[in-house]
N, C-alpha and C positions, 0 to 999 in steps of 0.2 A: 577594215571593218569598223563598225560603229560601236563605241563603248556605251554600256548601259549603266546609268548612275542610280544607285539605290538610296542615296541620302535625300533628306527633305530640304536641305539648304539652311542657311543661317537666318533667313527671315522668319520661319516658323518658330525656331528656337528663341529668337528675340521676342516674339509676341508672347510666347508662353512665359518667359522670364518676366516680362513686364506685367502680365496678369498676376503672377505669383507675388510680385512686389506690391501691386495694388491691393491684393487680398490681405497680405501681411500688414500693410500700413493701415488698412481699414480696421482690421482686428485689433491692432495696437491702439488706435485712437478710441475705439469702443471700450477697450479694457481700461484705458486711462480715464475716460469720462465716467465709467462705472465706479472706479476707485474713488474718484473725486466726489461723486454723489453719495457713496457709502460713507466717506469721511465726514461730509456735512451732516448726514443723518446721525452718525454716531456722536458728533458734537452736540446736536440738538437733544439727543437722548441723554447724554451726560448732563447737560444743563437742567433738563426736566427732572431727572432722578435726583440730582443734588438739591434742587429747590424743593422737591417733594419730601425728601428725607429730613431736610431742615424744618419744614412746616410740620411734619409728623412728630418730630422731636418736641417742637413747641406745644403741639396739641396734647402730647402725652404728659408734658410737664404741667399743663393746666389741669388735665385729668387727675394727675397725682395730687395736686393741691386740693382739688375738690374732694377726692376720696379721703385725704388726710384730715381735712377740716370736718368732714361728715363723721369720721370715726372719732374725732375729738369731741363731738357732741354739739358742734356749731349748727344752728338751724339753717336750712337751705336759703332762706331769704337773706340772711347775713352773709352767707358764702357768696351769693350772687352779687351782693353789694361790695364785697371785699376784692373780688377778682375782676379785672378789666375785661369787658366784652362778653361776660357770662350773664345769661338771663335765665330766669326761673319761669317756667310755663307748665302748669298743671302737673307739678311734681317732677318735672324734668329740667335738668340744667342743660342749656344749649349754648354753644359757641362755635365760632368759625375762625379758622386760621388761613390766611392768604398764602397760596402756593406761588402763583404768578399773576399776571394781569387778567387771566381768564379762568382761573380755577381756585377753589377753596376746599379745605377739608372741614366738613361740618360734623360736629360731635354732639350726641345727645346722651346724657347720663340720667337714668332713673334713680332719683334719690328719695322716692316715697317710701321704700321699704327700709329694713334694718341695714342691709348691705347695699351700697351703691352698685348699679349695674349699667354697663355701657350698652345702649340699645342701638346706637348708630355711630359709625365711624367711617365716613365715606368721602370720596373725592367728587366734587360737583363742578360742573361747568357754569360759569357766570356770564359768559358772552352769548350773544345771539348768533345762531348759525345762519349765514346768508350764502346760499350757493351762488357761485359765479355765473353759472349757466343753468337755467331751469331745464329739467328733464321732461320731455313730452311723454306722457303716459296715455296709452290707449284707453279711452273711457268705456269702451265696450259696445 
């Protein structure tokens, strides 16, 4: 009599194992590339945060000088002349502190009243935005 075989053979098992290896290898490479890009992004973030806080410290030091001199009774025109980079414009002291090549912190302090008041303390972009590829928008 003839024997009936119920197994699928070694060929099918080999193909399944090769597919599993390819899938695991692909997932490993994707995980590695994601980890590498996350590392680069975190390095850029660390650099920006360090530059920003250094610039913010300088801006706050200038602000403290302005407020101290104003409280000592020095007139605003003399304060602007004594501190580098500070200008007086319509009762407001204005100055900017460079964060990096494309950003600055701009500060405006209103010194017209009795107590100096910060009216603007913000990060501004100084570079032009140039998109690499223009986006076509339907005109309607």
